[in-house]
C-alpha positions, 0 to 999 in steps of 0.5 A: 500500500502506498500513501500520498501525504501532506506534511506541515512544518511546525516551524514555518507552517509550510506544506510538503506533499510526497508519497511513500510505502512506509509513512512513519519511516518517511516522517522520521527522515523528514524530521531528522533533516535527511530530506533536502527539501524539508530539512529547514522546516523541521519538525513536520507533522502529518496533516493528510494521507490517501492510500493507493495500491500502486506506486504509479497511482500514488505518484500521479496523485502527488503531482495532481495535489502539487499542481493546486498546492496553496490554491482553493482546491488545496484548502478544500482538500485539507478542510480549511 
């Protein structure tokens, strides 16, 4: 099972969208500073996830969410 996830930085309130097979291990990497694109926003918290059966589906959905990141659809997805 693959997860598409949205993280929010507790430091600067920014968002990060990604996909993974092991959510908790991936979150540990984000919070350890091991991921270049998130190392300056740590700590991060999970605020949204979706499950997909294939990596291809998850990657496609990740790109879709990134396209409307910060817009009305992004806020609607998060219930803001």
